[in-house]
Every structure is written in structure tokens, then in C-alpha cells.
C-alpha positions as CSV (number, residue, x, y, z in Angstrom):
1,M,-22.7,19.6,-36.7
2,D,-25.9,18.0,-35.4
3,F,-25.3,14.3,-35.9
4,F,-22.7,11.6,-35.1
5,E,-20.6,9.8,-37.7
6,L,-20.3,6.6,-35.8
7,V,-17.4,4.2,-36.2
8,T,-17.0,0.8,-34.6
9,S,-14.5,0.2,-31.9
10,K,-12.3,-1.6,-34.4
11,E,-12.4,1.3,-36.8
12,A,-11.7,3.7,-33.9
13,Y,-8.6,1.8,-32.9
14,Q,-7.4,1.8,-36.5
15,I,-7.8,5.6,-36.8
16,I,-6.1,6.3,-33.5
17,E,-3.2,3.9,-34.2
18,S,-2.6,5.2,-37.7
19,N,-2.3,8.8,-36.4
20,I,-0.5,8.5,-33.1
21,K,3.2,8.5,-33.7
22,L,5.2,6.2,-31.4
23,N,7.6,8.6,-29.7
24,K,9.2,6.8,-26.8
25,K,11.3,9.4,-24.9
26,T,13.9,8.2,-22.4
27,E,15.3,9.5,-19.2
28,Q,17.9,8.5,-16.5
29,I,16.4,7.7,-13.1
30,R,17.6,6.2,-9.8
31,V,17.1,2.5,-9.7
32,T,15.2,3.0,-6.5
33,E,12.5,4.7,-8.6
34,G,12.4,2.0,-11.2
35,L,9.5,-0.2,-10.1
36,D,7.1,-0.7,-13.1
37,R,9.2,1.4,-15.4
38,V,10.3,-0.1,-18.7
39,A,14.0,-0.4,-19.5
40,A,14.9,1.6,-22.7
41,C,18.1,-0.5,-23.4
42,D,19.8,-3.6,-22.2
43,I,21.3,-3.1,-18.7
44,L,24.6,-4.9,-18.2
45,T,26.5,-5.5,-15.0
46,A,30.0,-4.4,-14.3
47,E,30.3,-6.7,-11.4
48,D,30.0,-10.4,-10.6
49,L,27.2,-11.6,-8.3
50,P,28.0,-12.8,-5.8
51,A,31.1,-10.7,-5.7
52,F,33.0,-13.4,-3.8
53,T,32.7,-17.1,-3.1
54,K,30.7,-17.5,0.1
55,S,29.3,-20.0,2.5
56,T,25.6,-21.0,2.4
57,M,25.8,-22.5,5.9
58,D,27.1,-21.9,9.4
59,G,29.9,-24.3,9.9
60,Y,33.6,-24.8,9.1
61,A,35.5,-24.0,5.9
62,V,37.7,-27.0,5.0
63,Q,39.5,-28.9,2.3
64,A,37.0,-31.5,1.2
65,E,39.7,-34.1,1.0
66,D,40.3,-33.9,4.7
67,T,36.7,-35.1,5.4
68,F,36.7,-38.2,3.1
69,G,35.7,-41.3,5.1
70,A,34.4,-39.2,8.1
71,S,31.4,-40.7,9.8
72,E,29.6,-40.7,13.2
73,E,31.6,-43.7,14.2
74,Q,35.0,-42.4,12.8
75,P,35.1,-38.6,12.8
76,Q,38.0,-36.7,11.3
77,T,39.7,-34.2,13.6
78,L,40.9,-30.8,12.2
79,D,42.7,-27.9,13.7
80,I,40.7,-24.7,14.0
81,I,43.0,-21.8,12.9
82,G,40.5,-18.9,13.2
83,E,37.1,-17.6,12.1
84,V,35.7,-15.6,9.2
85,E,34.0,-12.3,10.1
86,M,31.0,-11.1,8.1
87,G,31.8,-8.3,5.7
88,V,35.6,-8.8,6.0
89,K,38.0,-10.6,3.7
90,P,39.7,-13.3,5.7
91,E,43.5,-13.1,5.8
92,L,43.8,-16.8,6.7
93,K,45.1,-19.4,4.3
94,L,43.9,-22.9,4.9
95,K,46.2,-25.9,4.7
96,A,45.5,-29.6,4.8
97,G,44.2,-30.7,8.2
98,Q,42.9,-27.3,9.1
99,A,39.4,-25.7,9.5
100,V,38.1,-22.1,9.8
101,E,34.8,-21.3,11.5
102,I,32.5,-19.5,9.1
103,P,29.0,-18.0,9.2
104,T,26.4,-18.1,6.5
105,G,27.4,-15.5,3.8
106,G,31.0,-15.4,5.0
107,M,33.8,-15.2,2.4
108,I,35.6,-18.6,1.8
109,P,39.2,-18.2,2.9
110,D,42.0,-19.2,0.5
111,G,42.8,-22.9,0.5
112,A,39.2,-24.0,1.4
113,D,36.9,-25.6,-1.1
114,S,33.9,-26.6,0.9
115,V,32.0,-26.1,4.1
116,V,30.8,-28.6,6.7
117,M,27.6,-27.8,8.4
118,V,28.0,-27.0,12.1
119,E,25.3,-29.6,12.9
120,K,27.8,-32.3,11.6
121,T,30.6,-31.1,13.8
122,E,31.7,-30.9,17.4
123,A,34.3,-28.3,18.5
124,K,36.6,-28.7,21.5
125,A,39.2,-26.1,22.3
126,D,41.2,-25.6,19.1
127,E,39.9,-28.7,17.3
128,V,36.8,-29.7,15.5
129,R,35.5,-33.2,15.0
130,V,33.8,-33.7,11.6
131,Y,31.2,-36.4,11.5
132,T,30.4,-36.4,7.7
133,S,32.3,-36.2,4.5
134,V,31.7,-33.4,2.0
135,S,32.6,-33.1,-1.7
136,P,34.4,-30.1,-3.2
137,G,32.0,-27.2,-3.6
138,A,29.6,-28.4,-0.9
139,N,27.7,-25.6,0.9
140,I,29.3,-22.8,-0.9
141,V,28.2,-20.5,-3.8
142,Q,30.9,-19.5,-6.3
143,K,31.8,-15.9,-7.2
144,G,29.8,-14.9,-10.3
145,S,27.5,-18.0,-10.2
146,D,24.4,-15.8,-10.2
147,I,25.6,-13.4,-13.0
148,R,29.0,-12.6,-14.4
149,Q,30.5,-9.2,-15.3
150,G,29.3,-8.0,-18.7
151,E,26.1,-10.1,-18.8
152,T,22.7,-8.6,-19.3
153,V,20.7,-8.2,-16.1
154,V,17.6,-6.7,-17.6
155,S,16.8,-6.6,-21.4
156,A,15.4,-3.6,-23.2
157,D,11.6,-3.2,-23.1
158,H,11.4,-5.2,-19.9
159,R,9.0,-3.8,-17.2
160,L,10.9,-3.7,-13.9
161,R,9.6,-5.9,-11.1
162,P,10.7,-5.8,-7.4
163,Q,13.2,-8.6,-8.0
164,D,14.7,-6.7,-11.0
165,V,15.1,-3.6,-8.9
166,G,16.7,-5.7,-6.1
167,A,19.1,-7.4,-8.6
168,L,20.2,-4.1,-10.1
169,A,20.8,-2.5,-6.7
170,G,22.7,-5.6,-5.6
171,L,25.0,-5.1,-8.6
172,G,25.6,-1.5,-7.8
173,I,23.7,-0.2,-10.7
174,A,22.3,3.1,-9.3
175,E,21.2,4.8,-12.5
176,I,19.1,3.2,-15.3
177,E,17.6,4.5,-18.6
178,V,13.9,4.0,-18.9
179,Y,11.1,5.3,-21.1
180,K,9.8,8.6,-19.9
181,K,6.4,9.1,-18.4
182,P,4.1,11.0,-20.7
183,K,2.2,14.0,-19.4
184,V,-1.5,13.9,-19.9
185,G,-3.5,17.2,-19.9
186,I,-7.0,17.1,-18.4
187,I,-9.7,19.7,-19.0
188,S,-13.3,19.4,-17.7
189,T,-16.0,21.5,-19.3
190,G,-19.3,22.7,-18.1
191,N,-20.9,25.9,-16.7
192,E,-22.4,23.9,-13.8
193,L,-19.1,22.4,-12.6
194,I,-17.3,23.5,-9.4
195,S,-14.0,22.2,-8.0
196,L,-13.6,20.0,-4.9
197,D,-13.1,22.8,-2.4
198,D,-15.8,25.2,-3.6
199,E,-19.2,25.6,-1.8
200,L,-22.0,23.8,-3.6
201,K,-24.9,26.0,-4.7
202,P,-28.2,25.1,-6.2
203,G,-27.8,24.0,-9.8
204,Q,-24.1,23.3,-9.5
205,T,-22.3,20.0,-9.7
206,R,-19.0,19.1,-8.2
207,D,-16.4,18.1,-10.8
208,I,-15.8,14.3,-10.9
209,N,-14.1,13.8,-14.2
210,T,-10.9,15.8,-13.4
211,Y,-10.2,13.6,-10.4
212,S,-11.2,10.3,-11.8
213,L,-9.2,11.0,-15.0
214,A,-6.1,12.1,-13.0
215,S,-6.3,8.9,-11.1
216,L,-6.7,6.8,-14.2
217,V,-3.7,8.6,-15.8
218,E,-1.6,7.9,-12.6
219,R,-2.7,4.3,-12.8
220,T,-1.2,3.9,-16.3
221,G,2.0,5.3,-14.9
222,A,1.8,8.7,-16.6
223,I,1.7,12.2,-15.1
224,P,-1.7,14.1,-15.0
225,V,-1.6,17.8,-15.7
226,Q,-4.8,19.4,-14.7
227,G,-6.1,22.2,-16.9
228,G,-9.0,23.1,-14.7
229,I,-12.7,23.6,-15.3
230,I,-13.6,25.5,-18.5
231,E,-17.0,27.0,-19.1
232,D,-19.0,26.0,-22.2
233,N,-17.5,28.7,-24.4
234,A,-15.6,28.0,-27.6
235,E,-13.0,30.7,-27.2
236,T,-12.3,30.0,-23.6
237,L,-11.9,26.3,-24.3
238,K,-9.7,27.0,-27.3
239,Q,-7.4,29.2,-25.3
240,A,-7.1,26.6,-22.5
241,L,-6.5,23.8,-25.0
242,V,-3.7,25.7,-26.9
243,E,-2.0,26.7,-23.7
244,L,-2.0,23.2,-22.3
245,A,-1.0,21.6,-25.6
246,D,2.6,22.8,-25.3
247,E,3.1,21.1,-21.9
248,V,1.7,17.6,-22.5
249,D,2.0,14.5,-24.7
250,F,-1.8,13.7,-24.6
251,L,-4.8,15.9,-24.1
252,V,-8.2,14.7,-22.8
253,I,-11.2,17.0,-22.6
254,S,-14.3,15.7,-20.8
255,G,-17.8,17.1,-21.6
256,G,-19.1,19.1,-24.6
257,S,-18.5,16.3,-27.1
258,S,-22.1,15.6,-27.9
259,V,-24.4,17.5,-30.4
260,G,-26.3,19.9,-28.1
261,V,-26.2,23.7,-28.3
262,K,-23.7,23.9,-25.4
263,D,-21.5,21.2,-26.7
264,V,-18.6,23.2,-28.2
265,T,-15.7,20.7,-28.0
266,Y,-16.3,19.4,-31.6
267,N,-16.1,22.9,-33.1
268,V,-13.0,23.8,-31.1
269,L,-11.2,20.6,-32.2
270,E,-12.3,21.1,-35.7
271,E,-10.8,24.6,-35.6
272,V,-7.5,23.9,-33.8
273,G,-6.8,20.4,-35.0
274,T,-4.1,19.8,-37.7
275,T,-6.7,17.5,-39.4
276,D,-10.4,17.4,-39.4
277,V,-12.0,15.7,-36.4
278,L,-11.0,12.1,-37.1
279,I,-13.6,10.4,-34.8
280,H,-17.0,11.9,-34.0
281,G,-18.8,9.1,-32.2
282,I,-18.1,5.4,-31.5
283,A,-20.8,2.7,-31.6
284,I,-20.4,1.8,-27.9
285,K,-22.5,2.3,-24.8
286,P,-21.5,4.1,-22.6
287,G,-19.3,6.4,-24.6
288,K,-20.9,7.1,-27.9
289,P,-20.0,10.9,-28.1
290,T,-16.3,10.4,-28.2
291,L,-14.0,12.6,-30.3
292,F,-10.4,12.2,-31.5
293,T,-8.1,14.4,-33.5
294,M,-4.5,15.4,-33.8
295,L,-2.9,18.8,-33.0
296,D,0.4,18.4,-34.9
297,D,1.8,15.3,-33.0
298,L,-0.5,15.7,-30.0
299,P,-3.4,13.3,-29.7
300,V,-6.5,15.1,-28.5
301,Y,-9.6,13.3,-27.2
302,G,-13.0,14.7,-26.5
303,L,-14.7,12.3,-24.0
304,P,-18.3,12.4,-22.9
305,G,-19.3,14.3,-19.8
306,H,-21.0,11.5,-17.9
307,P,-18.5,10.0,-15.4
308,V,-19.0,6.3,-16.3
309,S,-18.7,7.1,-20.0
310,V,-15.4,9.0,-19.3
311,M,-13.9,6.1,-17.4
312,V,-14.9,3.5,-19.9
313,T,-13.7,5.4,-23.0
314,F,-10.5,6.4,-21.3
315,K,-9.8,2.8,-20.4
316,K,-10.5,1.6,-23.9
317,F,-9.3,4.3,-26.2
318,V,-6.8,6.4,-24.3
319,A,-4.9,4.3,-21.7
320,P,-3.5,1.7,-24.1
321,Y,-1.7,4.4,-26.2
322,I,-0.3,6.2,-23.1
323,K,1.1,2.9,-21.9
324,H,2.5,2.3,-25.4
325,Q,4.6,5.5,-25.1
326,M,6.1,4.1,-21.9
327,G,6.9,0.7,-23.5
328,I,4.1,-1.0,-21.5
329,E,2.3,-3.7,-23.5
330,D,0.1,-5.3,-20.8
331,S,-3.2,-7.0,-21.3
332,P,-6.3,-6.2,-19.1
333,S,-6.7,-8.4,-16.1
334,T,-9.8,-10.7,-16.7
335,V,-11.7,-13.5,-15.1
336,K,-14.4,-15.8,-16.4
337,A,-17.8,-15.8,-14.8
338,E,-21.4,-17.0,-15.3
339,F,-23.7,-14.2,-16.3
340,E,-26.6,-13.9,-13.8
341,Q,-29.6,-13.0,-16.0
342,N,-30.9,-12.3,-19.5
343,I,-30.2,-8.8,-20.7
344,S,-30.9,-7.1,-24.0
345,S,-28.7,-4.8,-26.0
346,D,-29.2,-2.7,-29.1
347,P,-27.6,-4.4,-32.1
348,G,-24.9,-2.4,-34.0
349,R,-23.1,-1.2,-30.9
350,E,-20.9,-2.6,-28.2
351,D,-22.3,-2.4,-24.7
352,Y,-20.0,-2.3,-21.7
353,L,-21.9,-3.5,-18.7
354,R,-20.8,-2.7,-15.2
355,V,-20.9,-5.9,-13.1
356,T,-20.2,-7.1,-9.5
357,L,-18.7,-10.5,-8.9
358,Q,-20.1,-13.0,-6.4
359,E,-19.2,-16.6,-5.5
360,G,-21.7,-19.0,-7.0
361,E,-22.1,-22.8,-6.6
362,S,-19.8,-23.5,-9.6
363,G,-17.7,-20.4,-9.6
364,L,-17.9,-16.6,-10.1
365,V,-21.2,-15.0,-11.1
366,A,-21.3,-11.6,-12.8
367,K,-24.3,-9.5,-11.8
368,P,-25.1,-6.3,-13.7
369,V,-25.1,-3.0,-11.9
370,R,-28.1,-1.0,-13.1
371,G,-27.9,2.7,-13.6
372,E,-27.3,5.5,-16.1
373,S,-23.8,6.6,-17.2
374,S,-24.2,9.8,-15.2
375,L,-24.3,7.8,-11.9
376,I,-20.8,7.5,-10.5
377,M,-21.9,4.9,-7.9
378,T,-22.5,2.3,-10.6
379,M,-18.7,2.4,-11.1
380,V,-17.9,2.5,-7.4
381,E,-20.0,-0.6,-6.8
382,A,-18.7,-2.5,-9.9
383,D,-15.9,-5.0,-10.0
384,G,-15.4,-4.8,-13.7
385,L,-16.9,-4.6,-17.2
386,V,-18.5,-7.2,-19.5
387,K,-18.6,-6.5,-23.2
388,V,-21.7,-7.3,-25.2
389,P,-20.2,-7.6,-28.8
390,L,-21.4,-5.6,-31.7
391,A,-23.3,-8.4,-33.4
392,R,-25.1,-9.6,-30.2
393,E,-28.5,-8.4,-29.0
394,G,-27.8,-9.2,-25.4
395,L,-26.6,-11.9,-23.0
396,T,-28.4,-14.9,-21.6
397,A,-28.5,-16.1,-18.0
398,G,-25.9,-18.8,-17.3
399,E,-23.6,-18.0,-20.3
400,E,-19.9,-17.7,-19.6
401,V,-18.6,-14.1,-19.9
402,K,-15.2,-12.5,-19.6
403,V,-15.0,-9.8,-16.9
404,E,-12.4,-7.1,-17.4
405,L,-11.4,-6.2,-13.8
406,F,-11.0,-2.7,-12.4
């Protein structure tokens, strides 16, 4: 195979979506591990929240009727019969003309129906003068007023936020069912590559893609499974791919996807895939030599070898489907900015420009970061991507663009 069969981004999405089967696996986890996980079913409460009627103020629990007509000039005097302790159910039963000292969060004793703020009282010995009237229910929160037993706390397909985790814990829900994190296999190819801890020799290159891809996988919420560095050899790559395929839900190979003599990924995918290679090239820059096929139910991607191309194509064509398996349907975070300069682009392909963002006189300004897709620092320096659409031949200085933030 010595040429690409380019498809547009839209066509690539259609091919991928028509072949990847939605298979949301579920698991039980501790609620303390639930942040950013997606609920696989409605989560109901077996308790009321709050579990008892409590005071929202420091003061005195009273019968509201005993305070009617009380004022600064004519206070009402009530007998203090005790106090409420935090975390303990009061054994006291309030009668007319009586008051019980109570802290914020304390349980309302039987017979009381309201609380007078301590600032509106004056205590002397076993009596308290009340200088204001209160209505029934004043300064208390009723049992079950937040949520009642049997109600839904979190709906299915909801992504858990800190407040959701807190609410579930507050209701005593220790275990929850969520969509399982997919495992994503990562293989880097290239005779010149060495791992992080190896000594660099002339002609060698430290592996970047394994580590950037693993981090990108973790950022989606999934679990990276590193398959190591594989030399540019079809049999070796085939063996590594087949061995890793049984362990993972997605498989990503970086490098060897182009049409050079040493680019063996296409031939291996053509051989092991359940179907022919479904995508061999996408009309984008960077990322043109991108492959996709299926090995039974396993999506397998062949991504370019250049670090920038790997990150852009993963972000566009891999990450959304990993997230989908976890029930995550979020949109990229974007801002609008003024493009700094005129820039040309070849028609018939989408260009993804790395840009930095700076404050201008009238808002954000997007400035292109120049450099080839093999230069990792162009991504390190960038704040996001700007897409030049398929039908455009570039962007003009001053036009408004949408920046997809990293």
C-alpha cells in the first residue's frame, strides 16, 4: 500500500461510530471514589436528610405561642429546663412557658416548634427573657426537608460532582454502581525509540508518545495499559498487538501508520483486523496518516508517530469514544478569541493550529505557535487548538475564532 485513501473528519467519525459497539460495563465502587464517575442507575436514599428536625441557630427551643407579643419593651420570660447536647437525642419534653438551650445543629426536643436566636434573649439563672416573637418553624429545619426516604438522589447517567459525593455520603450510601473505566492499550513503534530510563545514544530518540498517550487516557478517566516499545517489524508488532488485545477495551498504536518502507502498522492491522482497515488517512493536519479498524469488538487505532499528531488525533478521534463507554458526554472547553495574523491553509483538509492566548485590548488574542508536528514544545507552549475548516484556505487577522482549550 503506497498511498492514502483520505476521508474527511466527518466521514471518519461516521465510520468509527458505525463500528464501535456501545458496551457500558458497570461496577460497584465506594462512594469516596465516585468523583467524575457516571452513575449507571438511579441512586435512591433509604434515609431522610436531615435525619431529624434541627436548629439552624444558637438560641432557645420554645413553643412559638409563648413568644407572641414579646418585644424589647415587653419581653416574655420562660423557664429554662435544660440544654440540648450535640449528637445526642434530648430526653426533655417541652411544655408551655418553658425553654431549652440549643446549639446550631442540635435536635429539637419534643414539644418545641421553633427557636429564638440567642441574640434576642437574655438568660438569668433558670430563666430567659425573650425580646422578640417567632412563628412556628422559625430557625429550624424539618426532618426530610432536604430529601425524603425513597427519593432519587442521583439519576442514572449523571456524572458525579463533589456535592453529589457529599450528599450520598451524608445519606449513608457507601457503595454505588457506576460505568466501568475502559482499559486502553498503548504501543509505541520505532527502532530508534528508547524508554525513559535508558541511556540515550547517538541516533536514538526517547519515547514521548507512550507517556503523553497514557496521560491523555488518564485524563479521559480511563486506565492506560502500556504495551511497551515495539521495533518496526510486522511479526513483532502483530504478536504485541494480539497479546495486548485480550486485556483492553481500546488499542492505540503510535508510529508506523504512514506509507514508508518501515511503516508496518497498516499491514499488521490489515492482517489481524476482523475487517479490512476501515480508515487509512484523514484529511487533517496534523494527523493525516491515521488508521482505524476493528479486531472483533476491539477498536484499534494506528496513530501517526509525530507527538503533536498523536495528541491531536487522540483528542479528536479516540478520546470521545473512550468517554462514551464511561457514560461521559461532555463538550470540549472553548473560548472565543481574535486571531492574530493572516495564515494560509491547503484547501480540502482541516488544519488544527496550536495557539497561545494573550490578553488584547478588546479581549483574548490567539497567536499561532509555529513548528512541525514532530516538535513537542509546540504543544507545551500552546494553550489550545484552532480549527481551519475543510472549505477554508486560511484565517485572517482579526477574525473571531473558537479555541479548544487543553
